[in-house]
ZADO-1210 file (C-alpha; in nm, 4 decimals, padded with zeros to 6 digits):
<atoms>
<atom x="00.6433" y="02.9898" z="-13.5305" code="MET" pos="1"/>
<atom x="00.5204" y="03.0011" z="-13.1641" code="THR" pos="2"/>
<atom x="00.3962" y="02.6936" z="-12.9690" code="ALA" pos="3"/>
<atom x="00.0052" y="02.7341" z="-12.8425" code="GLN" pos="4"/>
<atom x="00.0111" y="02.4441" z="-12.5394" code="GLY" pos="5"/>
<atom x="00.1021" y="02.0879" z="-12.4867" code="LYS" pos="6"/>
<atom x="-00.0121" y="01.7393" z="-12.5004" code="LYS" pos="7"/>
<atom x="00.1301" y="01.4355" z="-12.3961" code="THR" pos="8"/>
<atom x="00.1485" y="01.1718" z="-12.7303" code="THR" pos="9"/>
<atom x="-00.1810" y="00.9748" z="-12.5307" code="ALA" pos="10"/>
<atom x="-00.3811" y="01.2803" z="-12.6357" code="GLY" pos="11"/>
<atom x="-00.2666" y="01.3294" z="-13.0156" code="LEU" pos="12"/>
<atom x="-00.5236" y="01.2246" z="-13.2852" code="VAL" pos="13"/>
<atom x="-00.5018" y="01.2565" z="-13.6605" code="LEU" pos="14"/>
<atom x="-00.4084" y="01.5957" z="-13.8150" code="GLY" pos="15"/>
<atom x="-00.2676" y="01.7436" z="-13.5037" code="ASP" pos="16"/>
<atom x="00.0320" y="02.0133" z="-13.5535" code="ARG" pos="17"/>
<atom x="00.2923" y="01.9561" z="-13.3046" code="ILE" pos="18"/>
<atom x="00.6413" y="02.1029" z="-13.2400" code="LEU" pos="19"/>
<atom x="00.9613" y="01.8687" z="-13.1872" code="ILE" pos="20"/>
<atom x="01.2730" y="01.9595" z="-13.0288" code="THR" pos="21"/>
<atom x="01.4975" y="01.7779" z="-12.7838" code="ASP" pos="22"/>
<atom x="01.6155" y="02.1390" z="-12.6371" code="ASP" pos="23"/>
<atom x="01.4694" y="02.1528" z="-12.2993" code="PRO" pos="24"/>
<atom x="01.5635" y="02.5526" z="-12.3488" code="ALA" pos="25"/>
<atom x="01.3028" y="02.5763" z="-12.5930" code="LYS" pos="26"/>
<atom x="01.0697" y="02.3034" z="-12.4538" code="ALA" pos="27"/>
<atom x="01.0462" y="01.9887" z="-12.3089" code="SER" pos="28"/>
<atom x="00.9571" y="01.6904" z="-12.4906" code="THR" pos="29"/>
<atom x="01.0983" y="01.3963" z="-12.3006" code="ARG" pos="30"/>
<atom x="01.1413" y="01.4993" z="-11.9736" code="THR" pos="31"/>
<atom x="00.9044" y="01.6490" z="-11.7040" code="ARG" pos="32"/>
<atom x="01.1002" y="01.9874" z="-11.7406" code="GLY" pos="33"/>
<atom x="00.9253" y="02.3242" z="-11.7666" code="ASP" pos="34"/>
<atom x="00.8712" y="02.5144" z="-12.0545" code="TRP" pos="35"/>
<atom x="00.6902" y="02.8252" z="-12.1501" code="HIS" pos="36"/>
<atom x="00.5358" y="02.8593" z="-12.5222" code="PRO" pos="37"/>
<atom x="00.6906" y="03.1542" z="-12.5951" code="SER" pos="38"/>
<atom x="01.0387" y="03.0013" z="-12.6020" code="ARG" pos="39"/>
<atom x="00.9221" y="02.7909" z="-12.8909" code="VAL" pos="40"/>
<atom x="01.0035" y="03.0708" z="-13.1931" code="LYS" pos="41"/>
<atom x="01.2847" y="02.8701" z="-13.3850" code="THR" pos="42"/>
<atom x="01.4551" y="02.5514" z="-13.3681" code="GLY" pos="43"/>
<atom x="01.1611" y="02.3443" z="-13.3638" code="ALA" pos="44"/>
<atom x="01.0293" y="02.1011" z="-13.6116" code="THR" pos="45"/>
<atom x="00.6948" y="02.1137" z="-13.6960" code="ALA" pos="46"/>
<atom x="00.4683" y="01.7914" z="-13.8336" code="ALA" pos="47"/>
<atom x="00.1646" y="01.6986" z="-13.8817" code="THR" pos="48"/>
<atom x="00.0074" y="01.3535" z="-13.7205" code="VAL" pos="49"/>
<atom x="-00.0495" y="01.1156" z="-13.9580" code="LEU" pos="50"/>
<atom x="-00.1472" y="00.7894" z="-13.7447" code="ASP" pos="51"/>
<atom x="-00.1233" y="00.5878" z="-13.4248" code="LYS" pos="52"/>
<atom x="-00.0066" y="00.2046" z="-13.3777" code="GLU" pos="53"/>
<atom x="-00.0336" y="-00.0227" z="-13.0713" code="ALA" pos="54"/>
<atom x="00.3357" y="-00.1745" z="-13.0754" code="LEU" pos="55"/>
<atom x="00.3809" y="-00.5050" z="-12.8402" code="SER" pos="56"/>
<atom x="00.5649" y="-00.4388" z="-12.5398" code="GLY" pos="57"/>
<atom x="00.5844" y="-00.0603" z="-12.5916" code="ARG" pos="58"/>
<atom x="00.4132" y="00.2195" z="-12.5553" code="ARG" pos="59"/>
<atom x="00.1728" y="00.3291" z="-12.9051" code="ALA" pos="60"/>
<atom x="00.3852" y="00.4925" z="-13.1736" code="ARG" pos="61"/>
<atom x="00.2968" y="00.7985" z="-13.3302" code="TYR" pos="62"/>
<atom x="00.4000" y="00.8184" z="-13.7412" code="ASN" pos="63"/>
<atom x="00.4501" y="01.1893" z="-13.8394" code="VAL" pos="64"/>
<atom x="00.4970" y="01.3887" z="-14.1555" code="VAL" pos="65"/>
<atom x="00.7066" y="01.6812" z="-14.0885" code="THR" pos="66"/>
<atom x="00.6539" y="01.9883" z="-14.2969" code="ASP" pos="67"/>
<atom x="00.9486" y="01.9043" z="-14.5175" code="ALA" pos="68"/>
<atom x="00.8102" y="01.5740" z="-14.5798" code="GLY" pos="69"/>
<atom x="00.9893" y="01.3760" z="-14.4342" code="THR" pos="70"/>
<atom x="00.8332" y="01.0539" z="-14.1660" code="VAL" pos="71"/>
<atom x="00.9244" y="01.0575" z="-13.8006" code="GLN" pos="72"/>
<atom x="00.7977" y="00.7531" z="-13.5838" code="ASP" pos="73"/>
<atom x="00.7515" y="00.9000" z="-13.1861" code="LEU" pos="74"/>
<atom x="00.6931" y="00.6515" z="-12.9136" code="SER" pos="75"/>
<atom x="00.4713" y="00.7061" z="-12.6568" code="GLY" pos="76"/>
<atom x="00.5527" y="00.9034" z="-12.2892" code="GLY" pos="77"/>
<atom x="00.6396" y="01.1967" z="-12.4664" code="GLN" pos="78"/>
<atom x="00.5288" y="01.5744" z="-12.4499" code="THR" pos="79"/>
<atom x="00.5056" y="01.7933" z="-12.7454" code="PHE" pos="80"/>
<atom x="00.3823" y="02.1067" z="-12.8372" code="LEU" pos="81"/>
<atom x="00.0593" y="02.2272" z="-13.0452" code="LEU" pos="82"/>
<atom x="00.1930" y="02.4145" z="-13.2834" code="ALA" pos="83"/>
<atom x="-00.0412" y="02.6637" z="-13.5179" code="PRO" pos="84"/>
<atom x="-00.2486" y="02.4995" z="-13.8005" code="PRO" pos="85"/>
<atom x="-00.0440" y="02.4636" z="-14.1465" code="ALA" pos="86"/>
<atom x="-00.0484" y="02.7729" z="-14.3802" code="PRO" pos="87"/>
<atom x="-00.2939" y="02.5840" z="-14.6163" code="SER" pos="88"/>
<atom x="-00.6159" y="02.5858" z="-14.5709" code="SER" pos="89"/>
<atom x="-00.6526" y="02.2267" z="-14.6095" code="LYS" pos="90"/>
<atom x="-00.4610" y="02.0682" z="-14.3312" code="ALA" pos="91"/>
<atom x="-00.4397" y="01.7391" z="-14.2877" code="THR" pos="92"/>
<atom x="-00.7850" y="01.6346" z="-14.0795" code="GLY" pos="93"/>
<atom x="-00.8817" y="01.9568" z="-13.9890" code="THR" pos="94"/>
<atom x="-01.2682" y="02.0851" z="-13.9048" code="GLU" pos="95"/>
<atom x="-01.4380" y="02.2440" z="-14.2230" code="THR" pos="96"/>
<atom x="-01.7575" y="02.4031" z="-14.0938" code="ASP" pos="97"/>
<atom x="-01.7292" y="02.1835" z="-13.7666" code="SER" pos="98"/>
<atom x="-01.6686" y="01.8997" z="-14.0250" code="MET" pos="99"/>
<atom x="-01.3521" y="01.7007" z="-14.0243" code="MET" pos="100"/>
<atom x="-01.2182" y="01.5844" z="-14.3772" code="VAL" pos="101"/>
<atom x="-01.0083" y="01.2523" z="-14.3855" code="LEU" pos="102"/>
<atom x="-00.7283" y="01.3165" z="-14.6002" code="PRO" pos="103"/>
<atom x="-00.6873" y="01.0356" z="-14.7985" code="HIS" pos="104"/>
<atom x="-01.1011" y="00.9635" z="-14.8833" code="THR" pos="105"/>
<atom x="-01.2166" y="01.3260" z="-14.8370" code="GLY" pos="106"/>
<atom x="-01.5151" y="01.1799" z="-14.6189" code="LEU" pos="107"/>
<atom x="-01.6582" y="01.4530" z="-14.4066" code="ARG" pos="108"/>
<atom x="-01.7057" y="01.3389" z="-14.0599" code="ALA" pos="109"/>
<atom x="-01.7883" y="01.4799" z="-13.7527" code="PRO" pos="110"/>
<atom x="-01.4747" y="01.3624" z="-13.6039" code="HIS" pos="111"/>
<atom x="-01.1370" y="01.2030" z="-13.6613" code="GLY" pos="112"/>
<atom x="-01.1540" y="00.9724" z="-13.3922" code="ARG" pos="113"/>
<atom x="-01.2267" y="00.6431" z="-13.5923" code="LEU" pos="114"/>
<atom x="-00.9269" y="00.3788" z="-13.6918" code="ARG" pos="115"/>
<atom x="-00.9805" y="00.1183" z="-13.8850" code="ALA" pos="116"/>
<atom x="-00.6888" y="-00.1715" z="-13.8145" code="ARG" pos="117"/>
<atom x="-00.6230" y="-00.5366" z="-13.7692" code="ASP" pos="118"/>
<atom x="-00.7231" y="-00.5571" z="-14.1782" code="LEU" pos="119"/>
<atom x="-00.7227" y="-00.8861" z="-14.3245" code="ARG" pos="120"/>
<atom x="-00.8477" y="-00.9856" z="-14.6610" code="GLN" pos="121"/>
<atom x="-00.8911" y="-01.3110" z="-14.8747" code="ARG" pos="122"/>
<atom x="-00.8904" y="-01.4186" z="-15.1534" code="ASP" pos="123"/>
<atom x="-01.2882" y="-01.5671" z="-15.2986" code="LEU" pos="124"/>
<atom x="-01.2664" y="-01.6067" z="-15.6118" code="GLY" pos="125"/>
<atom x="-01.3899" y="-01.4393" z="-15.9673" code="GLY" pos="126"/>
<atom x="-01.2471" y="-01.1188" z="-15.8917" code="SER" pos="127"/>
<atom x="-01.3958" y="-01.0999" z="-15.5357" code="ARG" pos="128"/>
<atom x="-01.2279" y="-01.0477" z="-15.2280" code="VAL" pos="129"/>
<atom x="-01.3715" y="-01.0704" z="-14.8472" code="GLY" pos="130"/>
<atom x="-01.2060" y="-00.8493" z="-14.5676" code="TYR" pos="131"/>
<atom x="-01.2772" y="-00.7913" z="-14.1544" code="SER" pos="132"/>
<atom x="-01.0991" y="-00.4667" z="-13.9739" code="ALA" pos="133"/>
<atom x="-01.0950" y="-00.3875" z="-13.6376" code="VAL" pos="134"/>
<atom x="-01.3021" y="-00.0491" z="-13.5994" code="LEU" pos="135"/>
<atom x="-01.0963" y="00.1658" z="-13.2848" code="TYR" pos="136"/>
<atom x="-01.2737" y="00.4853" z="-13.1228" code="LEU" pos="137"/>
<atom x="-00.9685" y="00.6177" z="-12.9929" code="ASP" pos="138"/>
<atom x="-00.7797" y="00.3619" z="-12.8011" code="GLU" pos="139"/>
<atom x="-01.0856" y="00.1080" z="-12.7274" code="GLN" pos="140"/>
<atom x="-01.2288" y="-00.1598" z="-13.0273" code="VAL" pos="141"/>
<atom x="-01.6005" y="-00.0107" z="-13.1078" code="ALA" pos="142"/>
<atom x="-01.6347" y="-00.3263" z="-13.3221" code="GLY" pos="143"/>
<atom x="-01.5446" y="-00.5192" z="-13.6681" code="ARG" pos="144"/>
<atom x="-01.5967" y="-00.4380" z="-14.0331" code="ILE" pos="145"/>
<atom x="-01.6972" y="-00.7363" z="-14.1935" code="LEU" pos="146"/>
<atom x="-01.7276" y="-00.8015" z="-14.5455" code="ASN" pos="147"/>
<atom x="-01.7532" y="-01.2178" z="-14.5786" code="ASP" pos="148"/>
<atom x="-01.8830" y="-01.2589" z="-14.9086" code="TYR" pos="149"/>
<atom x="-01.6844" y="-00.9873" z="-15.1295" code="GLY" pos="150"/>
<atom x="-02.0013" y="-00.7864" z="-15.1791" code="THR" pos="151"/>
<atom x="-02.1976" y="-00.5519" z="-14.8602" code="ASP" pos="152"/>
<atom x="-01.9831" y="-00.4237" z="-14.6029" code="THR" pos="153"/>
<atom x="-02.1592" y="-00.4039" z="-14.2240" code="TRP" pos="154"/>
<atom x="-02.0547" y="-00.3381" z="-13.8650" code="PHE" pos="155"/>
<atom x="-02.0690" y="-00.5551" z="-13.5753" code="GLU" pos="156"/>
<atom x="-02.0315" y="-00.3519" z="-13.2659" code="PRO" pos="157"/>
<atom x="-01.8952" y="-00.4899" z="-12.9086" code="VAL" pos="158"/>
<atom x="-02.1356" y="-00.4942" z="-12.6198" code="GLU" pos="159"/>
<atom x="-02.1325" y="-00.1878" z="-12.4176" code="ALA" pos="160"/>
<atom x="-01.9185" y="00.0639" z="-12.7175" code="THR" pos="161"/>
<atom x="-02.0506" y="00.4168" z="-12.6808" code="PRO" pos="162"/>
<atom x="-01.9839" y="00.4285" z="-13.0574" code="PHE" pos="163"/>
<atom x="-02.3336" y="00.4998" z="-13.2458" code="ASP" pos="164"/>
<atom x="-02.2456" y="00.4376" z="-13.5689" code="LEU" pos="165"/>
<atom x="-02.5958" y="00.5375" z="-13.7040" code="ALA" pos="166"/>
<atom x="-02.5700" y="00.8679" z="-13.5436" code="GLU" pos="167"/>
<atom x="-02.1637" y="00.9463" z="-13.7171" code="PHE" pos="168"/>
<atom x="-02.2934" y="00.8168" z="-14.0471" code="VAL" pos="169"/>
<atom x="-02.5919" y="01.0796" z="-14.0356" code="GLY" pos="170"/>
<atom x="-02.3718" y="01.3227" z="-14.0052" code="GLN" pos="171"/>
<atom x="-02.1133" y="01.2364" z="-14.2611" code="CYS" pos="172"/>
<atom x="-02.0503" y="01.3652" z="-14.6241" code="ARG" pos="173"/>
<atom x="-01.9228" y="01.2979" z="-14.9209" code="ASP" pos="174"/>
<atom x="-01.6572" y="01.4695" z="-15.1111" code="GLU" pos="175"/>
<atom x="-01.9592" y="01.6843" z="-15.2793" code="ALA" pos="176"/>
<atom x="-02.1285" y="01.7054" z="-14.9417" code="GLY" pos="177"/>
<atom x="-02.4475" y="01.4912" z="-15.0345" code="ALA" pos="178"/>
<atom x="-02.5052" y="01.2196" z="-14.7561" code="ALA" pos="179"/>
<atom x="-02.3190" y="00.8828" z="-14.7349" code="VAL" pos="180"/>
<atom x="-02.4780" y="00.5107" z="-14.6649" code="THR" pos="181"/>
<atom x="-02.3109" y="00.3260" z="-14.3912" code="VAL" pos="182"/>
<atom x="-02.1405" y="00.0632" z="-14.6697" code="GLU" pos="183"/>
<atom x="-01.9914" y="00.4267" z="-14.7667" code="THR" pos="184"/>
<atom x="-01.8450" y="00.5299" z="-14.4428" code="VAL" pos="185"/>
<atom x="-01.6762" y="00.1374" z="-14.3233" code="LEU" pos="186"/>
<atom x="-01.5299" y="00.1125" z="-14.6766" code="ASP" pos="187"/>
<atom x="-01.4020" y="00.4736" z="-14.6725" code="ALA" pos="188"/>
<atom x="-01.2306" y="00.4419" z="-14.2643" code="LEU" pos="189"/>
<atom x="-01.0577" y="00.1074" z="-14.4349" code="ILE" pos="190"/>
<atom x="-00.9588" y="00.2715" z="-14.7775" code="ASP" pos="191"/>
<atom x="-00.8303" y="00.5621" z="-14.5502" code="GLU" pos="192"/>
<atom x="-00.5968" y="00.3515" z="-14.3325" code="GLN" pos="193"/>
<atom x="-00.4920" y="00.1676" z="-14.5794" code="GLU" pos="194"/>
<atom x="-00.4160" y="00.5091" z="-14.7707" code="THR" pos="195"/>
<atom x="-00.2339" y="00.6338" z="-14.4757" code="ALA" pos="196"/>
<atom x="00.0099" y="00.3122" z="-14.4201" code="ASP" pos="197"/>
<atom x="00.0793" y="00.3145" z="-14.7901" code="ALA" pos="198"/>
<atom x="00.1849" y="00.7045" z="-14.8055" code="VAL" pos="199"/>
<atom x="00.4004" y="00.6339" z="-14.5203" code="ARG" pos="200"/>
<atom x="00.5717" y="00.3172" z="-14.6451" code="GLN" pos="201"/>
<atom x="00.6590" y="00.5623" z="-14.9994" code="VAL" pos="202"/>
<atom x="00.7976" y="00.8421" z="-14.7255" code="LEU" pos="203"/>
<atom x="01.0441" y="00.5799" z="-14.5356" code="THR" pos="204"/>
<atom x="01.1642" y="00.4871" z="-14.9464" code="ARG" pos="205"/>
<atom x="01.2749" y="00.8548" z="-14.9581" code="GLY" pos="206"/>
<atom x="01.0247" y="00.9243" z="-15.2155" code="LEU" pos="207"/>
<atom x="00.7169" y="01.1200" z="-15.2919" code="THR" pos="208"/>
<atom x="00.3654" y="00.9715" z="-15.2777" code="PRO" pos="209"/>
<atom x="00.1639" y="01.0091" z="-15.6233" code="VAL" pos="210"/>
<atom x="-00.1727" y="00.8505" z="-15.7180" code="ARG" pos="211"/>
<atom x="-00.3901" y="00.8336" z="-16.0455" code="LEU" pos="212"/>
<atom x="-00.7590" y="00.9152" z="-16.0220" code="LEU" pos="213"/>
<atom x="-00.9850" y="00.7351" z="-16.2802" code="THR" pos="214"/>
<atom x="-01.3733" y="00.8102" z="-16.3104" code="PRO" pos="215"/>
<atom x="-01.5739" y="00.5518" z="-16.2178" code="ILE" pos="216"/>
<atom x="-01.7932" y="00.6656" z="-16.5097" code="GLN" pos="217"/>
<atom x="-01.7564" y="00.8602" z="-16.8214" code="PRO" pos="218"/>
<atom x="-01.5780" y="01.1835" z="-16.7436" code="ALA" pos="219"/>
<atom x="-01.8408" y="01.4702" z="-16.6918" code="GLY" pos="220"/>
<atom x="-02.1034" y="01.2225" z="-16.5268" code="GLN" pos="221"/>
<atom x="-02.0065" y="01.3198" z="-16.1621" code="GLY" pos="222"/>
<atom x="-02.0363" y="00.9710" z="-16.0324" code="HIS" pos="223"/>
<atom x="-01.6946" y="00.9485" z="-15.8151" code="GLY" pos="224"/>
<atom x="-01.3176" y="00.8577" z="-15.9246" code="ARG" pos="225"/>
<atom x="-01.1421" y="00.5675" z="-15.7909" code="VAL" pos="226"/>
<atom x="-00.7626" y="00.6636" z="-15.6477" code="LYS" pos="227"/>
<atom x="-00.4950" y="00.4053" z="-15.7418" code="SER" pos="228"/>
<atom x="-00.2812" y="00.3055" z="-15.4396" code="PRO" pos="229"/>
<atom x="-00.0060" y="00.5744" z="-15.4123" code="PRO" pos="230"/>
<atom x="00.3121" y="00.4801" z="-15.5382" code="PHE" pos="231"/>
<atom x="00.6641" y="00.6782" z="-15.5677" code="GLY" pos="232"/>
<atom x="00.8104" y="01.0044" z="-15.7388" code="ALA" pos="233"/>
<atom x="01.1716" y="01.0289" z="-15.7330" code="ALA" pos="234"/>
<atom x="01.1422" y="01.4067" z="-15.6964" code="ALA" pos="235"/>
<atom x="01.0248" y="01.6465" z="-15.3716" code="PRO" pos="236"/>
<atom x="00.6562" y="01.7403" z="-15.3254" code="ALA" pos="237"/>
<atom x="00.7513" y="02.1170" z="-15.3623" code="ASP" pos="238"/>
<atom x="00.5147" y="02.2721" z="-15.6865" code="PRO" pos="239"/>
<atom x="00.8522" y="02.3489" z="-15.8348" code="THR" pos="240"/>
<atom x="00.9020" y="01.9839" z="-15.9518" code="TRP" pos="241"/>
<atom x="00.5413" y="01.9656" z="-16.0592" code="TRP" pos="242"/>
<atom x="00.6335" y="01.9818" z="-16.4163" code="ALA" pos="243"/>
<atom x="00.8963" y="01.7574" z="-16.4386" code="ALA" pos="244"/>
<atom x="00.6967" y="01.4925" z="-16.2769" code="ILE" pos="245"/>
<atom x="00.4274" y="01.5337" z="-16.4698" code="VAL" pos="246"/>
<atom x="00.6721" y="01.4967" z="-16.7657" code="ARG" pos="247"/>
<atom x="00.8162" y="01.1802" z="-16.6176" code="ALA" pos="248"/>
<atom x="00.4619" y="01.0012" z="-16.5529" code="LEU" pos="249"/>
<atom x="00.3252" y="01.1414" z="-16.9499" code="HIS" pos="250"/>
<atom x="00.6402" y="00.9554" z="-17.0697" code="HIS" pos="251"/>
<atom x="00.5654" y="00.6309" z="-16.8565" code="LYS" pos="252"/>
<atom x="00.1777" y="00.6302" z="-16.9381" code="ARG" pos="253"/>
<atom x="-00.0967" y="00.8442" z="-17.1540" code="LEU" pos="254"/>
<atom x="-00.3704" y="00.9297" z="-16.9306" code="LEU" pos="255"/>
<atom x="-00.7129" y="00.8239" z="-17.0567" code="ASN" pos="256"/>
<atom x="-01.0020" y="01.0056" z="-17.0752" code="ASP" pos="257"/>
<atom x="-01.0629" y="01.2601" z="-16.7215" code="GLY" pos="258"/>
<atom x="-00.7697" y="01.0506" z="-16.5021" code="GLU" pos="259"/>
<atom x="-00.5590" y="01.2953" z="-16.3603" code="THR" pos="260"/>
<atom x="-00.2959" y="01.2648" z="-16.0576" code="TYR" pos="261"/>
<atom x="-00.2143" y="01.3886" z="-15.7345" code="GLN" pos="262"/>
<atom x="00.0847" y="01.4620" z="-15.5007" code="ILE" pos="263"/>
<atom x="00.0963" y="01.4324" z="-15.1858" code="TRP" pos="264"/>
<atom x="00.2158" y="01.7401" z="-15.0041" code="THR" pos="265"/>
<atom x="00.2324" y="01.5989" z="-14.6564" code="GLY" pos="266"/>
<atom x="-00.0885" y="01.7255" z="-14.5034" code="GLN" pos="267"/>
<atom x="-00.3467" y="01.6926" z="-14.8137" code="VAL" pos="268"/>
<atom x="-00.3508" y="01.5561" z="-15.1729" code="TRP" pos="269"/>
<atom x="-00.2990" y="01.8000" z="-15.4551" code="GLU" pos="270"/>
<atom x="-00.4315" y="01.8081" z="-15.7875" code="ALA" pos="271"/>
<atom x="-00.1241" y="01.7850" z="-16.0388" code="LEU" pos="272"/>
<atom x="-00.0819" y="01.9680" z="-16.3570" code="PRO" pos="273"/>
<atom x="-00.2150" y="01.8156" z="-16.6927" code="SER" pos="274"/>
<atom x="00.0564" y="01.7372" z="-16.9274" code="ILE" pos="275"/>
<atom x="-00.1152" y="02.0308" z="-17.1754" code="GLU" pos="276"/>
<atom x="-00.0080" y="02.2941" z="-16.9136" code="ASN" pos="277"/>
<atom x="00.3277" y="02.1714" z="-16.8616" code="VAL" pos="278"/>
<atom x="00.4508" y="02.1540" z="-17.2114" code="THR" pos="279"/>
<atom x="00.5305" y="02.4565" z="-17.3952" code="ARG" pos="280"/>
<atom x="00.6279" y="02.4321" z="-17.7588" code="VAL" pos="281"/>
<atom x="00.8673" y="02.6711" z="-17.9061" code="GLU" pos="282"/>
<atom x="00.7126" y="02.8531" z="-18.1558" code="ARG" pos="283"/>
<atom x="00.8711" y="03.1839" z="-18.3646" code="PRO" pos="284"/>
<atom x="00.7444" y="03.4727" z="-18.2176" code="GLY" pos="285"/>
<atom x="00.7870" y="03.3329" z="-17.8731" code="GLY" pos="286"/>
<atom x="00.5760" y="03.0311" z="-17.6453" code="VAL" pos="287"/>
<atom x="00.3034" y="02.9184" z="-17.7150" code="GLN" pos="288"/>
</atoms>
């Protein structure tokens, strides 16, 4: 794998592909030393940026997932080589038709520079939950996402922010390519960050993230699906293990009509096969 250029941590964004190496003969990742892209062909770890955290008393920390599925945290001040795109055409946060596809919600957005952080929730009773979050454009506060009564969600911008929510929402599309509302986009930004945090927690336990998708309406009516919080499977994300994962999940819980599982491959959520597709019954004359 050959590097394509370098970028400091201050400029990394969701979905950036990077090469990590401490070997100065291949690249300068922690010093100002000289490097040349042709040097990085082997011996470097390819990874994808998951998110960025601002830590008290430290520079920003990046959480990245390697192509092998392990999570690493990288403190600020380093310089990383940009890697070529992942082999999959559905790489995390990549642009599709000039749109950024957010990996956990599937929202198509004009860019991936927004982050909803500092989420605070409170129980309002009667299954209602109010919440608030701070919306960042890159590392600058753009405003607050508010839902005080567990019903409508709205945006409260800070003064002099360059962020235009209406323009951003006007360019966004859902997974089916349809236009979306302001509330849908704000909720998706919160869901994106919550899911990224949950995925990272599962990976740090040495497990593979899996989630359940449940139709909002009866199957086949096309009204969307509820995505469960990720939980861990004690097996690699490699497709050769998918059948074993499906069998283990089937043993714990039978799926209802229209429900499916997805597995996090490190860059994208992939649909796991149904139990019918992985269960083979031996019959006279061969496998049926």
